[in-house]
DOLUMLO-834084 format. One line per field, with one value per residue (C-alpha): residue in three letters; x negated, y, z negated. Coordinates in nm, 4 decimals. Layout:
BEGIN
type: Ala;...;
x: X;...;
y: Y;...;
z: Z;...;
END
This chain:
BEGIN
type: Met;Asn;Thr;Thr;Asp;Ser;Thr;Ile;Glu;Gly;Pro;Arg;Gly;Leu;Ala;Gly;Val;Val;Val;Thr;Glu;Thr;Glu;Leu;Gly;Asp;Val;Arg;Gly;Arg;Glu;Gly;Phe;Tyr;His;Tyr;Arg;Gln;Tyr;Ser;Ala;Val;Glu;Leu;Ala;Ala;Ser;Arg;Ser;Phe;Glu;Asp;Val;Trp;His;Leu;Met;Phe;Arg;Gly;Thr;Leu;Pro;Ala;Asp;Ala;Ala;Glu;Arg;Ala;Ala;Phe;Thr;Ala;Glu;Ala;Ala;Ala;Leu;Arg;Arg;Leu;Pro;Glu;Glu;Val;Arg;Val;Val;Leu;Pro;Asp;Leu;Ala;Arg;Ala;Thr;Arg;Leu;Ser;Gly;Pro;Leu;Ala;Gly;Leu;Arg;Thr;Ala;Leu;Ser;Leu;Leu;Gly;Ala;Ser;Ala;Gly;Phe;Arg;Pro;Val;Tyr;Asp;Leu;Thr;Pro;Glu;Arg;Arg;Ala;Ala;Asp;Ala;Leu;Ala;Ala;Cys;Ala;Ala;Val;Pro;Thr;Leu;Leu;Thr;Ala;Leu;His;Arg;Leu;Gly;Gln;Gly;Leu;Glu;Pro;Val;Glu;Pro;Arg;Glu;Asp;Leu;Pro;Tyr;Ala;Ala;Asn;Tyr;Leu;Tyr;Met;Leu;Thr;Gly;Asp;Glu;Pro;Asp;Pro;Val;Arg;Ala;Arg;Ala;Val;Glu;Arg;Tyr;Leu;Val;Ser;Thr;Val;Asp;His;Gly;Phe;Asn;Ala;Ser;Thr;Phe;Thr;Ala;Arg;Val;Ile;Ala;Ser;Thr;Gly;Ala;Asp;Val;Ala;Ala;Cys;Leu;Thr;Gly;Ala;Val;Gly;Ala;Leu;Ser;Gly;Pro;Leu;His;Gly;Gly;Ala;Pro;Ser;Arg;Ala;Leu;Asp;Thr;Leu;Asp;Ala;Ile;Gly;Thr;Val;Asp;Arg;Ile;Gly;Pro;Trp;Ile;Arg;Glu;Arg;Val;Leu;Ala;Gly;Asp;Arg;Ile;Met;Gly;Phe;Gly;His;Pro;Val;Tyr;Arg;Thr;Glu;Asp;Pro;Arg;Ser;Arg;Met;Leu;Arg;Asp;Ile;Ala;Leu;Gly;Phe;Gly;Gly;Pro;Leu;Val;Asp;Phe;Ala;Val;Glu;Val;Glu;Arg;Gln;Val;Glu;Glu;Ile;Leu;Ala;Glu;Leu;Lys;Pro;Gly;Arg;Glu;Leu;His;Thr;Asn;Val;Glu;Phe;Tyr;Ala;Gly;Val;Val;Met;Glu;Leu;Cys;Gly;Leu;Pro;Arg;Glu;Met;Phe;Thr;Pro;Thr;Phe;Cys;Ala;Ala;Arg;Val;Val;Gly;Trp;Ser;Ala;Asn;Ile;Leu;Glu;Gln;Ala;Thr;Asp;Ser;Lys;Ile;Ile;Arg;Pro;Ala;Ala;Arg;Tyr;Thr;Gly;Pro;Thr;Pro;Pro;Gln;Pro;Val;Pro;Leu;Leu;Asp;
x: 2.0448;1.9382;1.8136;1.7748;1.3999;1.3215;1.5546;1.5404;1.2598;1.0769;0.7860;0.4492;0.4270;0.8021;0.7134;1.0266;1.2632;1.5338;1.5817;1.8043;1.9481;1.7874;1.8665;1.5096;1.3455;1.2124;0.9102;0.9597;0.6423;0.6937;0.7703;0.4908;0.7422;0.8487;1.0831;1.1930;1.5708;1.6701;1.3493;1.0246;0.7612;0.4928;0.7085;0.7725;0.3973;0.3468;0.6171;0.7147;0.5541;0.4992;0.7612;1.0171;0.9648;0.9756;1.3151;1.4286;1.3326;1.4788;1.7868;1.8732;1.8255;1.5545;1.5794;1.8445;1.6604;1.3610;1.5434;1.6194;1.2612;1.1246;1.3562;1.2543;0.8849;0.8981;1.0863;0.8238;0.5261;0.6442;0.6032;0.2338;0.0890;0.0385;0.1803;-0.0787;-0.0412;-0.1659;-0.4321;-0.6193;-0.6745;-0.7928;-1.1636;-1.1667;-0.9664;-1.2075;-1.5024;-1.3312;-1.2578;-1.5799;-1.6716;-1.3216;-1.2243;-0.9239;-0.6707;-0.7400;-0.7105;-0.3842;-0.2142;-0.2719;-0.2101;0.1258;0.2370;0.1374;0.3068;0.6326;0.6153;0.5290;0.8063;1.0590;1.1347;1.4098;1.5129;1.6741;1.9504;2.0622;2.0373;2.2536;2.1339;2.0456;1.8271;1.6525;1.5760;1.4412;1.2049;1.0883;1.0279;0.8226;0.6117;0.5438;0.4425;0.1999;0.0213;-0.2125;-0.3032;-0.3819;-0.5870;-0.7992;-0.8549;-0.9683;-1.2022;-1.3613;-1.3990;-1.5645;-1.8140;-1.8908;-1.6810;-1.3920;-1.0456;-0.9055;-0.5616;-0.2938;-0.1679;0.2012;0.1416;-0.0284;0.1522;0.1212;-0.1729;-0.3648;-0.3199;-0.4448;-0.7640;-0.8019;-0.7764;-1.0219;-1.2936;-1.2237;-1.2160;-0.9152;-0.9297;-0.9737;-0.6214;-0.7148;-0.8432;-0.5530;-0.3104;-0.4978;-0.4727;-0.1065;-0.0291;-0.2016;-0.0037;0.3261;0.2420;0.1832;0.4827;0.6642;0.6192;0.8846;0.8719;0.4955;0.3482;0.3444;0.6906;0.8350;0.6618;0.8188;1.1621;1.1258;1.0444;1.3248;1.5678;1.4993;1.6203;1.2766;1.1787;1.0288;0.6773;0.6798;0.7886;0.5197;0.2487;0.3250;0.3153;-0.0267;-0.1515;-0.0382;-0.1937;-0.5304;-0.5777;-0.8232;-0.5825;-0.3273;-0.4604;-0.8349;-0.9258;-0.9939;-1.3297;-1.4084;-1.3460;-1.6044;-1.8373;-1.8064;-1.9132;-2.2102;-2.3053;-2.2973;-2.5050;-2.5682;-2.3848;-2.6173;-2.5343;-2.1547;-2.1168;-2.3553;-2.2327;-1.8628;-1.9123;-2.1019;-1.8263;-1.5385;-1.7032;-1.7676;-1.3962;-1.4464;-1.1817;-1.2755;-1.1435;-0.9309;-0.8076;-0.4888;-0.1601;0.0927;0.3844;0.2603;0.2124;0.1069;-0.0935;-0.0220;0.1428;-0.0295;-0.3668;-0.2813;-0.1879;-0.4974;-0.7222;-0.5879;-0.6574;-1.0112;-1.0711;-0.9647;-1.2568;-1.4989;-1.8585;-2.0877;-1.8770;-1.5669;-1.7525;-1.8967;-1.5585;-1.3936;-1.6655;-1.6402;-1.2640;-1.3076;-1.5623;-1.3906;-1.0628;-1.2439;-1.4228;-1.1083;-0.9162;-1.1897;-1.2359;-0.8725;-0.6752;-0.3024;-0.3181;-0.2556;-0.5227;-0.5614;-0.6781;-0.4437;-0.3895;-0.6954;-0.9529;-0.9003;-0.7661;-1.1158;-1.2673;-1.0251;-1.0693;-1.4472;-1.4311;-1.2109;-1.4647;-1.2919;-1.5267;-1.4768;-1.3766;-1.0756;-0.9493;-0.7119;-0.6064;-0.5188;-0.3029;-0.1395;-0.0697;0.1528;0.3010;0.4223;0.7047;0.8071;0.7824;0.9993;1.2624;1.2756;1.3028;1.5956;1.7671;1.7062;1.8406;2.1867;2.1971;2.2621;2.1327;1.7891;1.5426;1.4756;1.3440;1.2721;0.9525;0.9034;0.7357;0.4476;0.2844;0.2966;0.6405;0.8392;0.9505;0.6574;0.6110;0.4115;0.0935;0.0356;-0.2777;-0.5062;
y: 0.0234;0.0416;0.3965;0.3716;0.3183;0.6012;0.8742;0.8642;1.0763;0.9695;1.1439;0.9736;0.7328;0.7794;1.0731;1.2097;0.9609;0.8383;0.4644;0.3739;0.4914;0.4029;0.4400;0.3608;0.7024;0.9717;1.1897;1.5649;1.6608;2.0372;2.0451;1.8125;1.5885;1.2256;1.0150;0.6609;0.6589;0.9734;1.0164;1.1976;0.9305;1.1400;1.1878;0.8140;0.7530;0.9885;0.8473;0.4934;0.1518;-0.0330;-0.2885;-0.0108;0.1168;-0.2374;-0.2780;0.0528;-0.0488;-0.4001;-0.3457;0.0165;0.1513;0.2008;-0.0384;0.0976;0.0048;-0.1799;-0.5125;-0.4839;-0.3797;-0.6741;-0.9216;-0.8073;-0.7918;-1.1478;-1.2726;-1.1297;-1.2339;-1.5955;-1.6050;-1.5053;-1.8571;-2.0096;-2.3432;-2.6194;-2.6493;-2.2913;-2.3061;-2.5968;-2.4252;-2.0900;-2.1862;-2.2861;-1.9786;-1.7530;-1.9086;-1.8695;-1.5007;-1.4097;-1.1604;-1.0143;-0.9908;-1.0691;-0.8789;-1.1049;-1.4076;-1.2776;-1.3004;-1.6749;-1.7242;-1.5453;-1.7639;-2.0745;-1.9483;-1.8944;-2.2331;-2.4218;-2.2461;-2.3232;-1.9618;-1.9601;-1.6890;-1.3972;-1.4179;-1.7488;-1.6479;-1.4791;-1.1430;-1.3153;-1.5750;-1.3116;-1.1103;-1.4199;-1.4933;-1.1319;-1.1265;-1.4466;-1.3143;-0.9807;-1.1507;-1.3807;-1.1188;-0.9876;-1.3464;-1.4283;-1.1145;-1.1458;-1.5187;-1.4683;-1.1888;-1.3857;-1.7003;-1.4899;-1.3712;-1.7276;-1.6940;-1.8997;-1.7396;-1.6065;-1.7367;-1.4706;-1.3811;-1.3310;-1.1107;-0.8338;-0.5699;-0.5815;-0.3404;-0.4689;-0.8286;-0.7357;-0.5870;-0.8834;-1.1333;-0.9247;-0.8943;-1.1663;-0.9063;-0.7418;-0.3844;-0.0648;0.0792;0.4190;0.2685;0.0244;0.3144;0.5136;0.2205;0.1707;0.5335;0.4865;0.1679;0.3390;0.6303;0.3975;0.1628;0.3256;0.6175;0.6408;0.4594;0.4253;0.1744;-0.1269;-0.0631;-0.0202;-0.3420;-0.5289;-0.3953;-0.4829;-0.8423;-0.8499;-0.7325;-1.0589;-1.2513;-1.4008;-1.5139;-1.2808;-1.4227;-1.3620;-1.0020;-0.9409;-1.1045;-0.8636;-0.5698;-0.6769;-0.6919;-0.3346;-0.2182;-0.3645;-0.1019;0.1719;0.4454;0.3195;0.1424;0.1355;0.4908;0.4870;0.3141;0.5101;0.8355;0.7303;0.6284;0.9875;1.1182;0.8813;0.9921;1.3593;1.2841;1.6293;1.9584;2.1426;1.8942;1.9309;2.2230;2.1025;1.7430;1.8355;2.0959;1.8504;1.5880;1.8286;1.9861;1.6381;1.5620;1.3009;1.2398;1.3212;1.0283;1.1313;1.4533;1.5203;1.3311;1.2625;1.3836;1.6315;1.9914;2.0911;1.9200;1.5497;1.5202;1.1862;1.3495;1.6203;1.3576;1.1461;1.4539;1.5235;1.1637;1.1890;1.5187;1.3435;1.1035;1.3754;1.3158;1.3782;1.1846;1.3853;1.7171;1.6307;1.5178;1.8419;2.0483;1.8419;1.8971;2.2718;2.3086;2.0734;2.2619;2.5909;2.4538;2.2926;2.6185;2.7990;2.5506;2.4374;2.7558;2.7227;2.3612;2.2556;1.9943;1.8865;1.5776;1.2819;0.9994;0.8047;1.0700;1.0748;0.7178;0.6048;0.8193;0.6920;0.3275;0.3669;0.5167;0.2297;-0.0278;-0.1703;-0.2856;-0.0938;-0.4001;-0.4229;-0.0673;-0.1460;-0.4802;-0.2879;-0.0556;-0.3704;-0.4998;-0.1964;-0.1523;-0.5139;-0.4046;-0.1254;-0.3544;-0.6117;-0.3566;-0.2447;-0.6059;-0.6643;-0.3481;-0.4295;-0.7808;-0.6368;-0.5003;-0.7568;-0.5315;-0.6263;-0.3396;-0.3320;-0.0003;0.0671;0.1574;0.3594;0.1591;0.3499;0.0799;0.0243;0.0745;-0.2515;-0.4628;-0.5335;-0.8513;-1.1187;-1.1728;-1.5177;-1.7020;-1.7798;
z: 3.6822;3.3178;3.2586;2.8817;2.8803;3.1199;2.9951;2.6154;2.4791;2.1652;1.9925;1.9906;1.6988;1.6382;1.4120;1.2486;1.4143;1.1751;1.2254;0.9308;0.6000;0.2675;-0.1008;-0.2068;-0.1771;0.0507;0.1232;0.1610;0.3380;0.3453;-0.0281;-0.1390;-0.3148;-0.2976;-0.5046;-0.5880;-0.5781;-0.7701;-0.9715;-0.8956;-0.8322;-1.0018;-1.3115;-1.3214;-1.3043;-1.5975;-1.8229;-1.7236;-1.6918;-1.3662;-1.4689;-1.5241;-1.1698;-1.0319;-1.2042;-1.0541;-0.7010;-0.7209;-0.9362;-0.8762;-1.2265;-1.4839;-1.7800;-2.0110;-2.3291;-2.4685;-2.4561;-2.0846;-2.0157;-2.2152;-2.0393;-1.6911;-1.7838;-1.9190;-1.6115;-1.3758;-1.5905;-1.5946;-1.2153;-1.2100;-1.2035;-0.8623;-0.7416;-0.7319;-0.3539;-0.3243;-0.5961;-0.4411;-0.1053;-0.2425;-0.2640;0.1042;0.1971;0.0075;0.1894;0.5259;0.4624;0.2819;0.5551;0.5770;0.2107;-0.0108;0.1993;0.4967;0.2715;0.1285;0.4675;0.4785;0.1073;0.1219;0.4114;0.2174;-0.0980;0.0859;0.2569;-0.0614;-0.2547;0.0160;0.1096;0.3694;0.6172;0.4384;0.6990;0.5442;0.1773;-0.0809;-0.2138;-0.5415;-0.3708;-0.1605;-0.4742;-0.6509;-0.3606;-0.3537;-0.7289;-0.7098;-0.4221;-0.5931;-0.9180;-0.7350;-0.5225;-0.7984;-0.8909;-0.5286;-0.4720;-0.7840;-0.7367;-0.3774;-0.4849;-0.7682;-0.5598;-0.2911;-0.5539;-0.6656;-0.9818;-1.1126;-1.0987;-1.4247;-1.5122;-1.5645;-1.9101;-1.9688;-2.2736;-2.0735;-1.8677;-1.4884;-1.4534;-1.7545;-1.6398;-1.2931;-1.4370;-1.6716;-1.3846;-1.1833;-1.4496;-1.7059;-1.9833;-2.1438;-2.0141;-2.2063;-2.2600;-2.1171;-1.7943;-1.7744;-1.8039;-1.5374;-1.2968;-1.3894;-1.3038;-0.9700;-0.9047;-0.9879;-0.7590;-0.4622;-0.4929;-0.2030;0.0342;0.2988;0.6308;0.6552;0.8995;0.6670;0.5232;0.8708;0.9774;0.6849;0.7749;1.1433;1.0498;0.7927;1.0621;1.2465;0.9398;0.8648;0.5150;0.2536;0.2890;0.6660;0.6121;0.3516;0.5620;0.8446;0.6053;0.4753;0.8323;0.8921;0.5649;0.6591;0.9297;0.8240;0.9323;0.6790;0.3731;0.4201;0.3248;-0.0554;-0.0240;0.2928;0.1063;-0.1523;0.1279;0.2501;-0.0921;-0.0833;0.2673;0.1679;-0.1392;-0.2861;-0.3160;-0.0771;0.2009;0.1797;0.4206;0.6940;0.6778;0.6998;0.9732;1.1872;1.1555;1.2142;1.5201;1.6570;1.6233;1.3521;1.0911;0.7300;0.5299;0.2333;0.3967;0.5877;0.5963;0.8733;0.6586;0.3974;0.5050;0.1575;-0.1173;-0.1581;-0.5023;-0.5571;-0.5040;-0.7564;-1.0173;-0.9535;-0.9663;-1.3162;-1.4183;-1.2811;-1.4615;-1.7822;-1.7361;-1.6251;-1.5249;-1.2252;-0.9737;-1.0599;-1.0506;-0.7105;-0.5728;-0.6843;-0.5150;-0.1964;-0.1951;-0.2376;0.0394;0.2815;0.2516;0.3128;0.6202;0.7598;0.7120;0.9037;1.1864;1.2152;1.1380;1.0969;0.9844;0.6243;0.5531;0.1915;0.0082;0.0341;-0.2138;-0.0974;-0.1932;-0.5698;-0.5760;-0.4841;-0.7572;-1.0233;-0.9280;-0.9267;-1.2762;-1.3910;-1.2751;-0.9683;-0.6901;-0.3668;-0.1708;-0.4042;-0.3548;-0.0689;-0.2226;-0.5400;-0.3311;-0.1916;-0.5429;-0.5940;-0.2475;-0.2374;-0.4680;-0.2323;0.0693;-0.1030;-0.2004;0.1626;0.2800;0.0461;0.1678;0.5357;0.4877;0.4216;0.7793;1.0535;1.3330;1.4635;1.5136;1.8870;2.0242;2.3899;2.5757;2.8931;3.1681;3.3335;3.5464;3.9250;4.0821;4.0838;4.2542;4.4809;4.6844;4.5091;4.7142;4.8538;4.7464;5.0410;
END
């Protein structure tokens, strides 16, 4: 008798269960700290470019000098343009997903990109070929997302520019205008801060698929599907929707109390790992304060009152703003439409997913957990059909 399924205990949601070893980074929830390899992610966001962090995640080190940075940046930028086989179907894909948005379209577009580029199972490839596929997919994701968004708005896609950095090119393809450097840098810092974050749902999904030996595009498509869930990647716009619903300062207390007492979740607050302030939220709050204005002032007051109310109604629990709360504020201030908040998150996290895929591909063991059966006692006789 196989007793494995019925005797091994596992926490709900696999919280805290260690499933593998990684050199890519970690989240220390009780300390309010997370890192990419050996560097603080928040410090990297403050001092390094997105391309530098991409290099770190893919190749294990930060660029050693300006020449190495320029070479990697040029290599990635040259991969931004889409194959013709993908370009021609984007208008139809945008129409088909007009009610669902660019993230839904990206799932199909990524599959097509991988098929048209001849991506093969990572199980059959050399590490160099896997890395080349991952680099090509990461470089194409911002182009796909912005093209799908613009086509959905009745606009023509904007071709990528190789002379612009990753974040600035993303904003350029989204709006058609070269972005203000201050706003481009604010978005870049946000992108850097969201490249990776431990074994979250989408990263774990990517690694599970990679453990089967599937191709990079298949792994990334699964990760995008996981990210699309509102409990994972859909909260930045919902956090702003909360600010809109509250409306004015005098409504903060009554509105929040009513929701908390009803058992509703307050979007933008709380995190499954952090038991102190989310360091990403702290960084993004500082960026928002640098812009200033009524939206920022209101967000800060909402944060203050919500934390007070949560401390009163849920004593003993550390509930603070998470990355989504001020991410929404910063992206709103930088001119991104709300329907592109989660896709923008995806444009950063694709690098972290890909690094995890490449790492998982070096392990030949498939991820195959067990489940405890709780249905009717088997075996029972199969009833005959009258």
